[in-house]
C-alpha positions as a Markdown table, in Angstrom:
| # | Residue | x | y | z |
|---|---|---|---|---|
| 1 | Met | 106.2 | 91.3 | 100.6 |
| 2 | Gly | 107.0 | 87.6 | 100.9 |
| 3 | Gly | 108.6 | 84.6 | 99.3 |
| 4 | Lys | 105.4 | 84.0 | 97.2 |
| 5 | Val | 105.4 | 87.5 | 95.6 |
| 6 | Asn | 107.5 | 87.6 | 92.4 |
| 7 | Pro | 107.0 | 91.0 | 90.8 |
| 8 | Thr | 109.1 | 92.2 | 87.9 |
| 9 | Lys | 112.5 | 93.7 | 88.5 |
| 10 | Asn | 111.2 | 97.3 | 88.1 |
| 11 | Met | 108.1 | 96.7 | 90.2 |
| 12 | Leu | 109.9 | 95.3 | 93.3 |
| 13 | Pro | 111.5 | 98.5 | 94.5 |
| 14 | Ile | 108.2 | 100.4 | 94.2 |
| 15 | Leu | 106.2 | 97.8 | 96.1 |
| 16 | Phe | 108.8 | 97.5 | 98.8 |
| 17 | Cys | 109.0 | 101.2 | 99.3 |
| 18 | Cys | 105.2 | 101.4 | 99.7 |
| 19 | Val | 105.3 | 98.7 | 102.3 |
| 20 | Leu | 108.1 | 100.5 | 104.1 |
| 21 | Gly | 106.3 | 103.8 | 104.2 |
| 22 | Leu | 107.3 | 106.2 | 101.4 |
| 23 | Ala | 107.9 | 105.8 | 97.7 |
| 24 | Phe | 111.1 | 107.5 | 96.7 |
| 25 | Pro | 112.2 | 108.4 | 93.2 |
| 26 | Gly | 115.1 | 106.4 | 91.7 |
| 27 | Thr | 117.3 | 109.5 | 91.1 |
| 28 | Gly | 119.3 | 108.9 | 94.3 |
| 29 | Ala | 117.8 | 111.8 | 96.3 |
| 30 | Thr | 115.0 | 111.3 | 98.8 |
| 31 | Ala | 111.8 | 113.3 | 98.7 |
| 32 | Ala | 112.1 | 116.7 | 100.3 |
| 33 | Gly | 111.7 | 116.5 | 104.1 |
| 34 | Ala | 111.4 | 112.7 | 104.1 |
| 35 | Glu | 113.5 | 110.2 | 106.0 |
| 36 | Lys | 115.8 | 108.0 | 104.1 |
| 37 | Val | 115.1 | 104.3 | 103.8 |
| 38 | Ile | 117.6 | 102.0 | 105.6 |
| 39 | Ile | 117.9 | 98.3 | 104.7 |
| 40 | Pro | 119.7 | 96.3 | 107.5 |
| 41 | Phe | 120.7 | 92.9 | 106.3 |
| 42 | Asp | 121.4 | 89.7 | 108.1 |
| 43 | Phe | 125.2 | 89.3 | 108.6 |
| 44 | Val | 127.1 | 86.4 | 107.1 |
| 45 | Ser | 128.1 | 83.8 | 109.7 |
| 46 | Gln | 129.3 | 80.7 | 108.0 |
| 47 | Phe | 130.5 | 79.0 | 111.2 |
| 48 | Asp | 126.9 | 78.4 | 112.4 |
| 49 | Ser | 125.0 | 78.5 | 109.0 |
| 50 | Gly | 123.9 | 82.1 | 109.5 |
| 51 | Arg | 122.3 | 81.8 | 113.0 |
| 52 | Tyr | 124.4 | 84.4 | 114.7 |
| 53 | Gly | 124.4 | 86.6 | 111.6 |
| 54 | Lys | 120.6 | 86.8 | 111.8 |
| 55 | Met | 120.9 | 87.8 | 115.5 |
| 56 | Val | 123.2 | 90.7 | 114.6 |
| 57 | Gly | 120.9 | 91.8 | 111.8 |
| 58 | Glu | 117.9 | 91.6 | 114.1 |
| 59 | Met | 119.7 | 93.6 | 116.8 |
| 60 | Ile | 120.6 | 96.4 | 114.4 |
| 61 | Trp | 117.0 | 96.5 | 113.2 |
| 62 | Lys | 115.7 | 96.9 | 116.8 |
| 63 | Lys | 118.2 | 99.6 | 117.6 |
| 64 | Leu | 117.1 | 101.6 | 114.4 |
| 65 | Asp | 113.5 | 101.0 | 115.3 |
| 66 | Arg | 114.0 | 102.4 | 118.8 |
| 67 | Glu | 116.1 | 105.4 | 117.8 |
| 68 | Gly | 113.8 | 106.4 | 114.9 |
| 69 | Gly | 114.7 | 109.1 | 112.3 |
| 70 | Phe | 114.8 | 106.6 | 109.3 |
| 71 | Val | 112.3 | 104.5 | 107.4 |
| 72 | Ile | 113.1 | 100.8 | 108.0 |
| 73 | Pro | 111.4 | 97.5 | 107.0 |
| 74 | Glu | 108.4 | 96.4 | 109.2 |
| 75 | Thr | 110.4 | 93.4 | 110.2 |
| 76 | Met | 113.6 | 91.6 | 109.2 |
| 77 | Leu | 111.3 | 88.8 | 107.8 |
| 78 | Asp | 110.5 | 91.2 | 104.9 |
| 79 | Val | 114.2 | 91.6 | 104.1 |
| 80 | Arg | 114.8 | 87.9 | 104.3 |
| 81 | Asp | 111.8 | 87.1 | 102.1 |
| 82 | Thr | 112.9 | 89.5 | 99.4 |
| 83 | Cys | 116.5 | 88.2 | 99.5 |
| 84 | Lys | 115.3 | 84.6 | 99.3 |
| 85 | Ser | 112.8 | 85.2 | 96.5 |
| 86 | Asn | 115.3 | 87.2 | 94.4 |
| 87 | Gly | 118.4 | 85.1 | 95.1 |
| 88 | Leu | 120.2 | 88.0 | 96.9 |
| 89 | His | 123.2 | 87.3 | 99.1 |
| 90 | Pro | 124.5 | 90.5 | 100.7 |
| 91 | Ser | 128.0 | 90.1 | 102.1 |
| 92 | Pro | 131.3 | 91.9 | 102.5 |
| 93 | Ala | 132.7 | 90.0 | 99.6 |
| 94 | Leu | 130.4 | 91.9 | 97.2 |
| 95 | Ser | 131.6 | 95.2 | 95.6 |
| 96 | Leu | 129.9 | 98.5 | 96.4 |
| 97 | Asp | 128.4 | 98.5 | 92.9 |
| 98 | Ala | 126.8 | 95.1 | 93.6 |
| 99 | Met | 125.5 | 96.2 | 97.0 |
| 100 | Lys | 124.2 | 99.5 | 95.5 |
| 101 | Lys | 122.1 | 97.5 | 93.0 |
| 102 | Ile | 120.7 | 95.4 | 95.8 |
| 103 | Val | 119.9 | 98.4 | 98.1 |
| 104 | Arg | 118.7 | 100.8 | 95.4 |
| 105 | Glu | 117.1 | 98.6 | 92.8 |
| 106 | Asp | 116.0 | 95.4 | 94.6 |
| 107 | Phe | 114.8 | 97.2 | 97.8 |
| 108 | Gly | 114.3 | 100.8 | 96.7 |
| 109 | Gly | 116.3 | 102.0 | 99.7 |
| 110 | Gln | 119.1 | 104.6 | 100.2 |
| 111 | Ile | 121.3 | 103.2 | 102.9 |
| 112 | Gly | 122.5 | 99.6 | 103.4 |
| 113 | Ile | 123.9 | 98.0 | 106.5 |
| 114 | Trp | 125.6 | 94.6 | 106.1 |
| 115 | Gly | 128.6 | 92.6 | 107.2 |
| 116 | Ser | 129.9 | 89.3 | 108.6 |
| 117 | Val | 130.7 | 87.8 | 112.0 |
| 118 | Glu | 132.8 | 84.6 | 112.2 |
| 119 | Arg | 133.9 | 82.7 | 115.2 |
| 120 | Val | 137.7 | 82.5 | 115.5 |
| 121 | Ala | 138.9 | 78.9 | 116.3 |
| 122 | Gly | 141.5 | 78.1 | 118.9 |
| 123 | His | 140.3 | 80.5 | 121.6 |
| 124 | Glu | 138.9 | 79.5 | 125.0 |
| 125 | Trp | 136.5 | 82.5 | 124.9 |
| 126 | Glu | 134.3 | 83.9 | 122.2 |
| 127 | Val | 136.5 | 85.8 | 119.7 |
| 128 | Tyr | 135.0 | 87.0 | 116.4 |
| 129 | Asp | 136.2 | 88.4 | 113.1 |
| 130 | Leu | 133.8 | 91.2 | 112.5 |
| 131 | Val | 133.0 | 93.3 | 109.5 |
| 132 | Ile | 130.4 | 96.1 | 109.5 |
| 133 | Arg | 129.6 | 98.3 | 106.5 |
| 134 | Cys | 127.1 | 101.2 | 106.5 |
| 135 | Val | 126.9 | 103.0 | 103.1 |
| 136 | Asp | 124.6 | 105.7 | 101.8 |
| 137 | Phe | 124.1 | 104.9 | 98.2 |
| 138 | Ser | 122.0 | 108.0 | 97.5 |
| 139 | Ala | 125.0 | 110.2 | 97.9 |
| 140 | Glu | 126.4 | 111.8 | 94.7 |
| 141 | Pro | 128.6 | 111.5 | 92.8 |
| 142 | Glu | 129.9 | 108.5 | 94.8 |
| 143 | Pro | 128.4 | 106.4 | 97.6 |
| 144 | Lys | 129.2 | 107.7 | 101.0 |
| 145 | Val | 130.8 | 105.2 | 103.4 |
| 146 | Val | 129.1 | 106.2 | 106.7 |
| 147 | Tyr | 130.9 | 103.6 | 108.8 |
| 148 | Glu | 133.2 | 100.7 | 108.1 |
| 149 | Val | 135.1 | 98.4 | 110.4 |
| 150 | Lys | 137.1 | 95.2 | 110.0 |
| 151 | Thr | 138.4 | 93.9 | 113.3 |
| 152 | Arg | 138.9 | 91.0 | 115.7 |
| 153 | Thr | 136.8 | 91.4 | 118.8 |
| 154 | Lys | 138.2 | 90.6 | 122.3 |
| 155 | Ser | 134.8 | 89.6 | 123.6 |
| 156 | Val | 131.3 | 89.1 | 122.1 |
| 157 | Ser | 129.9 | 92.1 | 124.0 |
| 158 | Glu | 132.1 | 94.4 | 121.9 |
| 159 | Ile | 129.8 | 93.8 | 118.9 |
| 160 | Pro | 126.7 | 95.6 | 120.3 |
| 161 | His | 128.3 | 97.9 | 122.9 |
| 162 | Leu | 131.3 | 99.1 | 120.9 |
| 163 | Tyr | 131.1 | 98.6 | 117.1 |
| 164 | Val | 127.4 | 98.7 | 116.5 |
| 165 | Lys | 127.2 | 101.7 | 118.8 |
| 166 | Gln | 130.0 | 103.5 | 116.8 |
| 167 | Met | 128.1 | 102.7 | 113.6 |
| 168 | Leu | 124.9 | 104.3 | 115.0 |
| 169 | Asp | 126.8 | 107.4 | 116.2 |
| 170 | Ala | 128.2 | 107.8 | 112.7 |
| 171 | Leu | 124.8 | 107.2 | 111.1 |
| 172 | Tyr | 123.1 | 109.9 | 113.3 |
| 173 | Gly | 126.0 | 112.3 | 113.0 |
| 174 | Arg | 126.4 | 112.7 | 116.7 |
| 175 | Gln | 129.1 | 112.6 | 119.3 |
| 176 | Pro | 129.6 | 109.1 | 120.9 |
| 177 | Gly | 126.9 | 108.4 | 123.5 |
| 178 | Gln | 124.7 | 111.4 | 122.5 |
| 179 | Pro | 121.0 | 110.9 | 121.5 |
| 180 | Ala | 119.9 | 111.4 | 117.9 |
| 181 | Pro | 119.3 | 115.0 | 117.0 |
| 182 | Pro | 115.7 | 116.1 | 116.7 |
| 183 | Asp | 114.0 | 115.5 | 113.3 |
| 184 | Pro | 112.7 | 118.9 | 112.0 |
| 185 | Leu | 109.8 | 117.2 | 110.1 |
| 186 | Val | 108.8 | 115.2 | 113.2 |
| 187 | Glu | 108.8 | 118.3 | 115.4 |
| 188 | Lys | 106.8 | 120.3 | 112.8 |
| 189 | Asn | 104.2 | 117.5 | 112.8 |
| 190 | Trp | 104.1 | 117.5 | 116.6 |
| 191 | Glu | 103.3 | 121.2 | 116.6 |
| 192 | Lys | 100.7 | 121.3 | 113.8 |
| 193 | Asn | 98.9 | 118.0 | 113.9 |
| 194 | Pro | 95.7 | 117.7 | 116.0 |
| 195 | Asn | 95.6 | 116.2 | 119.4 |
| 196 | Leu | 93.6 | 112.9 | 119.2 |
| 197 | Val | 92.5 | 113.2 | 122.8 |
| 198 | Ile | 90.9 | 116.0 | 124.7 |
| 199 | Gly | 93.6 | 116.2 | 127.3 |
| 200 | Asp | 93.5 | 119.6 | 128.9 |
| 201 | Phe | 90.6 | 118.6 | 131.1 |
| 202 | Gln | 89.1 | 122.1 | 131.0 |
| 203 | Arg | 85.7 | 121.1 | 129.5 |
| 204 | Gly | 83.1 | 118.6 | 130.6 |
| 205 | Ala | 79.7 | 118.1 | 132.1 |
| 206 | Gly | 78.1 | 116.2 | 135.0 |
| 207 | Gly | 81.4 | 115.7 | 136.7 |
| 208 | Val | 83.0 | 114.0 | 133.7 |
| 209 | Pro | 85.7 | 115.6 | 131.5 |
| 210 | Ala | 85.0 | 115.8 | 127.7 |
| 211 | Gly | 86.6 | 112.9 | 125.8 |
| 212 | Trp | 87.0 | 110.6 | 128.9 |
| 213 | Glu | 84.9 | 107.8 | 130.4 |
| 214 | Ser | 82.3 | 108.4 | 133.1 |
| 215 | Glu | 83.7 | 105.6 | 135.3 |
| 216 | Gly | 87.2 | 104.8 | 136.6 |
| 217 | Ala | 89.2 | 102.6 | 139.0 |
| 218 | Gln | 88.8 | 98.8 | 139.2 |
| 219 | Pro | 86.2 | 97.6 | 139.9 |
| 220 | Arg | 84.6 | 100.4 | 137.8 |
| 221 | Glu | 82.9 | 103.2 | 139.8 |
| 222 | Pro | 81.5 | 106.6 | 138.8 |
| 223 | Leu | 83.9 | 109.5 | 139.0 |
| 224 | Gly | 84.1 | 111.3 | 142.3 |
| 225 | Gly | 85.7 | 108.5 | 144.4 |
| 226 | Lys | 89.1 | 107.2 | 143.6 |
| 227 | Val | 89.1 | 109.1 | 140.3 |
| 228 | Arg | 88.0 | 112.7 | 140.3 |
| 229 | Trp | 87.9 | 115.6 | 137.9 |
| 230 | Leu | 88.5 | 118.8 | 139.8 |
| 231 | Pro | 90.4 | 122.1 | 140.1 |
| 232 | Glu | 94.1 | 121.9 | 140.7 |
| 233 | Thr | 95.1 | 122.7 | 144.3 |
| 234 | Gly | 96.5 | 126.2 | 144.4 |
| 235 | Asn | 95.6 | 126.9 | 140.8 |
| 236 | Pro | 91.7 | 126.8 | 140.6 |
| 237 | Gln | 91.7 | 128.0 | 137.0 |
| 238 | Asn | 93.2 | 124.7 | 135.9 |
| 239 | Arg | 91.4 | 121.4 | 136.1 |
| 240 | Val | 93.1 | 118.0 | 136.4 |
| 241 | Ile | 92.4 | 114.3 | 136.9 |
| 242 | Arg | 93.3 | 113.2 | 140.5 |
| 243 | Phe | 93.7 | 109.6 | 141.8 |
| 244 | Thr | 93.3 | 109.2 | 145.5 |
| 245 | Phe | 93.7 | 105.6 | 146.9 |
| 246 | Asp | 94.7 | 103.6 | 150.0 |
| 247 | Lys | 97.4 | 101.0 | 150.3 |
| 248 | Ala | 95.0 | 98.1 | 149.9 |
| 249 | Thr | 94.0 | 99.4 | 146.5 |
| 250 | Gly | 97.5 | 100.5 | 145.4 |
| 251 | Asp | 98.9 | 97.0 | 146.2 |
| 252 | Thr | 96.2 | 95.1 | 144.4 |
| 253 | Tyr | 94.2 | 96.6 | 141.5 |
| 254 | Gly | 95.7 | 100.0 | 141.4 |
| 255 | Val | 93.7 | 102.8 | 139.8 |
| 256 | Met | 93.0 | 103.3 | 136.1 |
| 257 | Tyr | 91.2 | 105.8 | 133.9 |
| 258 | Tyr | 90.5 | 105.5 | 130.2 |
| 259 | Ser | 90.0 | 108.1 | 127.5 |
| 260 | Lys | 87.4 | 107.6 | 124.9 |
| 261 | Pro | 88.6 | 105.8 | 121.7 |
| 262 | Phe | 90.3 | 107.7 | 118.8 |
| 263 | Pro | 91.3 | 106.5 | 115.3 |
| 264 | Val | 94.9 | 105.3 | 114.6 |
| 265 | Glu | 96.7 | 104.2 | 111.5 |
| 266 | Glu | 98.8 | 101.1 | 111.6 |
| 267 | Gly | 102.4 | 101.8 | 110.9 |
| 268 | Ala | 102.1 | 105.6 | 111.7 |
| 269 | Thr | 104.3 | 106.9 | 114.5 |
| 270 | Tyr | 102.6 | 108.8 | 117.3 |
| 271 | Arg | 104.0 | 110.8 | 120.3 |
| 272 | Phe | 102.3 | 110.7 | 123.7 |
| 273 | Gln | 102.9 | 113.4 | 126.2 |
| 274 | Cys | 101.4 | 114.4 | 129.6 |
| 275 | Arg | 102.2 | 116.2 | 132.8 |
| 276 | Trp | 101.9 | 114.2 | 136.0 |
| 277 | Arg | 102.9 | 114.3 | 139.7 |
| 278 | Ser | 102.8 | 111.8 | 142.5 |
| 279 | Asn | 103.4 | 111.9 | 146.2 |
| 280 | Gly | 104.5 | 108.3 | 146.3 |
| 281 | Pro | 102.7 | 105.8 | 144.1 |
| 282 | Ala | 104.2 | 104.5 | 140.9 |
| 283 | Val | 102.7 | 105.8 | 137.7 |
| 284 | Lys | 102.3 | 104.3 | 134.2 |
| 285 | Val | 100.5 | 105.1 | 131.0 |
| 286 | Phe | 99.2 | 102.5 | 128.5 |
| 287 | Ile | 98.2 | 103.3 | 125.0 |
| 288 | Lys | 96.0 | 100.4 | 123.9 |
| 289 | Cys | 95.1 | 99.8 | 120.3 |
| 290 | Tyr | 92.3 | 97.6 | 119.0 |
| 291 | Asp | 91.0 | 95.8 | 115.9 |
| 292 | Glu | 87.5 | 94.5 | 115.2 |
| 293 | Val | 87.6 | 90.7 | 114.9 |
| 294 | Ala | 85.2 | 88.2 | 113.5 |
| 295 | Thr | 83.0 | 86.2 | 115.9 |
| 296 | Pro | 80.6 | 83.3 | 115.4 |
| 297 | Tyr | 77.8 | 85.9 | 115.8 |
| 298 | Arg | 79.0 | 88.8 | 113.8 |
| 299 | Ala | 81.4 | 89.0 | 110.8 |
| 300 | Gly | 84.5 | 91.2 | 111.2 |
| 301 | Ser | 85.0 | 94.1 | 109.0 |
| 302 | Asp | 88.1 | 95.2 | 107.0 |
| 303 | Gln | 86.5 | 98.7 | 106.5 |
| 304 | Pro | 87.8 | 101.7 | 108.3 |
| 305 | Pro | 85.7 | 103.3 | 111.0 |
| 306 | Pro | 82.8 | 105.6 | 109.9 |
| 307 | Thr | 83.7 | 109.2 | 109.0 |
| 308 | Ser | 81.8 | 112.4 | 109.3 |
| 309 | Pro | 82.2 | 115.9 | 107.9 |
| 310 | Arg | 84.3 | 116.6 | 111.1 |
| 311 | Gly | 86.7 | 113.8 | 110.3 |
| 312 | Pro | 87.1 | 110.2 | 111.6 |
| 313 | Ser | 84.7 | 109.3 | 114.2 |
| 314 | Thr | 85.5 | 107.8 | 117.6 |
| 315 | Tyr | 83.4 | 104.8 | 116.8 |
| 316 | Leu | 84.5 | 101.7 | 118.6 |
| 317 | Pro | 82.6 | 98.4 | 118.1 |
| 318 | Glu | 80.7 | 97.1 | 121.1 |
| 319 | Val | 82.7 | 95.2 | 123.7 |
| 320 | Gly | 83.1 | 91.6 | 122.7 |
| 321 | His | 83.9 | 92.3 | 119.0 |
| 322 | Val | 87.2 | 94.1 | 119.5 |
| 323 | Arg | 90.6 | 92.7 | 120.5 |
| 324 | Glu | 93.6 | 94.6 | 121.9 |
| 325 | Val | 96.3 | 94.0 | 119.3 |
| 326 | Tyr | 98.9 | 96.6 | 120.4 |
| 327 | Arg | 100.0 | 98.2 | 123.7 |
| 328 | Ser | 102.5 | 100.9 | 124.5 |
| 329 | Gln | 103.6 | 100.7 | 128.1 |
| 330 | Gln | 105.2 | 103.9 | 129.4 |
| 331 | Asn | 106.8 | 103.9 | 132.8 |
| 332 | Leu | 106.8 | 107.4 | 134.2 |
| 333 | Lys | 109.8 | 108.5 | 136.2 |
| 334 | Gly | 110.4 | 111.7 | 138.1 |
| 335 | Pro | 110.7 | 113.4 | 141.5 |
| 336 | Lys | 107.8 | 113.3 | 144.0 |
| 337 | Asn | 105.5 | 116.2 | 144.7 |
| 338 | Thr | 106.3 | 118.1 | 141.5 |
| 339 | Trp | 104.9 | 118.3 | 138.0 |
| 340 | Asn | 106.9 | 116.1 | 135.6 |
| 341 | Thr | 106.5 | 115.7 | 131.8 |
| 342 | Gln | 106.4 | 112.3 | 130.1 |
| 343 | Thr | 107.1 | 112.2 | 126.4 |
| 344 | Glu | 107.5 | 109.0 | 124.4 |
| 345 | Gly | 106.7 | 107.7 | 120.9 |
| 346 | Phe | 104.9 | 104.6 | 119.8 |
| 347 | Thr | 104.0 | 102.9 | 116.5 |
| 348 | Pro | 100.8 | 100.7 | 116.4 |
| 349 | Lys | 101.4 | 97.5 | 114.4 |
| 350 | His | 100.7 | 93.8 | 114.5 |
| 351 | Thr | 101.7 | 90.9 | 112.3 |
| 352 | Met | 98.1 | 89.5 | 112.0 |
| 353 | Tyr | 95.6 | 92.3 | 112.9 |
| 354 | Val | 95.2 | 96.0 | 112.0 |
| 355 | Pro | 95.2 | 98.4 | 114.9 |
| 356 | Arg | 92.3 | 100.8 | 114.1 |
| 357 | Trp | 91.4 | 102.6 | 117.4 |
| 358 | Gly | 93.4 | 103.6 | 120.5 |
| 359 | Arg | 92.7 | 104.6 | 124.1 |
| 360 | Val | 94.9 | 106.2 | 126.7 |
| 361 | Met | 94.8 | 104.4 | 130.1 |
| 362 | Leu | 96.2 | 106.4 | 133.0 |
| 363 | Tyr | 97.4 | 104.1 | 135.8 |
| 364 | Ala | 98.9 | 104.4 | 139.3 |
| 365 | Tyr | 99.7 | 101.7 | 141.9 |
| 366 | Leu | 101.9 | 100.6 | 144.8 |
| 367 | Gly | 101.1 | 102.0 | 148.2 |
| 368 | Ser | 98.7 | 104.8 | 149.0 |
| 369 | Gly | 98.7 | 108.4 | 147.9 |
| 370 | Val | 97.6 | 111.0 | 145.4 |
| 371 | Val | 98.5 | 111.1 | 141.7 |
| 372 | Glu | 97.5 | 113.9 | 139.2 |
| 373 | Phe | 97.5 | 114.1 | 135.4 |
| 374 | Asp | 97.1 | 117.0 | 133.1 |
| 375 | Asp | 97.8 | 118.1 | 129.4 |
| 376 | Val | 97.5 | 114.7 | 127.9 |
| 377 | Ala | 98.3 | 114.7 | 124.1 |
| 378 | Val | 98.6 | 112.0 | 121.4 |
| 379 | Arg | 99.6 | 113.4 | 117.9 |
| 380 | Gln | 100.8 | 111.6 | 114.8 |
| 381 | Ile | 104.4 | 112.6 | 114.0 |
| 382 | Val | 105.2 | 110.3 | 111.1 |
| 383 | Pro | 102.4 | 109.2 | 108.7 |
| 384 | Ala | 101.7 | 105.6 | 107.8 |
| 385 | Ser | 102.6 | 104.1 | 104.4 |
| 386 | Pro | 99.9 | 104.1 | 101.8 |
| 387 | Gly | 100.8 | 100.4 | 101.3 |
| 388 | Ala | 101.1 | 99.4 | 104.9 |
| 389 | Ser | 98.1 | 97.0 | 104.5 |
| 390 | Ala | 100.0 | 95.0 | 102.0 |
| 391 | Lys | 101.9 | 93.2 | 104.7 |
| 392 | Glu | 102.1 | 89.4 | 104.7 |
| 393 | Arg | 100.0 | 88.5 | 107.8 |
| 394 | Arg | 101.6 | 86.1 | 110.3 |
| 395 | His | 100.6 | 85.0 | 113.8 |
| 396 | Ser | 103.8 | 86.5 | 115.2 |
| 397 | Ile | 107.2 | 87.9 | 114.2 |
| 398 | Asp | 108.7 | 84.6 | 115.4 |
| 399 | Thr | 107.3 | 82.6 | 112.4 |
| 400 | Asn | 108.2 | 82.6 | 108.7 |
| 401 | Val | 104.8 | 81.0 | 107.8 |
| 402 | Thr | 102.2 | 83.5 | 106.7 |
| 403 | Ile | 98.4 | 83.3 | 107.4 |
| 404 | Lys | 97.9 | 82.8 | 103.7 |
| 405 | Gln | 100.3 | 79.9 | 103.5 |
| 406 | Met | 98.6 | 78.3 | 106.5 |
| 407 | Glu | 95.2 | 78.6 | 104.9 |
| 408 | Glu | 96.5 | 77.2 | 101.6 |
| 409 | Asn | 98.1 | 74.2 | 103.5 |
| 410 | Glu | 94.8 | 73.6 | 105.3 |
| 411 | Gln | 92.9 | 73.7 | 102.0 |
| 412 | Arg | 95.3 | 71.2 | 100.5 |
| 413 | Gly | 94.8 | 69.0 | 103.5 |
| 414 | Arg | 91.0 | 68.9 | 102.8 |
| 415 | Glu | 91.4 | 68.0 | 99.2 |
| 416 | Pro | 90.9 | 64.3 | 98.3 |
| 417 | Asp | 93.9 | 62.4 | 97.1 |
| 418 | Arg | 94.1 | 61.9 | 93.4 |
């Protein structure tokens, strides 16, 4: 979606829902087992021509993205583009009927979050008049007001740490300060969907576990040195990956080990999990995702990776024709000398490129010691939208100018004056 797209009134909700991730019927009820679509809007802030209001809207979007459980726009730019192209001005001054039309008809969503934040003159410190409204317009027979507040803050920090926090607690139906409850659909997908990596380390040949590279560490070296595949001490029936390194290595390169590539879908949500233990060194995991890019020597391809009767292949273009376009960095924390479990979600996406393949990189550093990994898993827990590829490509989320607009401007610049 973008300012240059101008579909008909009835087409706009359908297209927007496809970009978000799911197409919902217009009856007011979401599809069975699917998350509701939330549209967070920029807040009104007349005192600075909307600057601080955009910051509040962006903050709420980021918190929703981090907590999960709902379908949200890919970025706040999508919301702004649609509002601009359709002359929409969400504000507390609008009636619930007017906001329902915007959320349900113009955006194809179920829940809207909007409000205003205005600086109060005459104070030595930052005092604001704040309005927040969160309403579920899919509720029947009347919209359900999930959260509403109209107040004067004593400090600017109250906005995120008190009132936005209260709104999120009400939205997720939890006691203040508690995490969001588990999503049954997500947990079902985690249990039934296939593991995209061979992470139990029980199979392999020639000293190399199946599904993982034959070299590790940095500079790369064959397995058997800093990186080894071997039986777990005290439990010889189980095999693990073990890093063993000295202080000089730990305080410089550290030690890394890559899985072989696996296919990913942009916009889908995945969950990574592994068991690990360390006797001292710090431990991280990176999930790196790649796209094939055009070069002066070989054209890029918009086609998906080859498939076989067994499903998507682990094809990855030769080095030099791929670019890392997404990275999930997971910092593993836990007590020493005991098995800990790391669990964290990630959603591959990029404003310009399309993440197509992923690799897990196990990593340890700082000081000397021994680090072990076992039971590595990557599973899709929320599918990508069928229309995710319809995004307006930008170089980054920090710009409103799309790649298409840049190309059009460049083309106009080459045209002779008439």
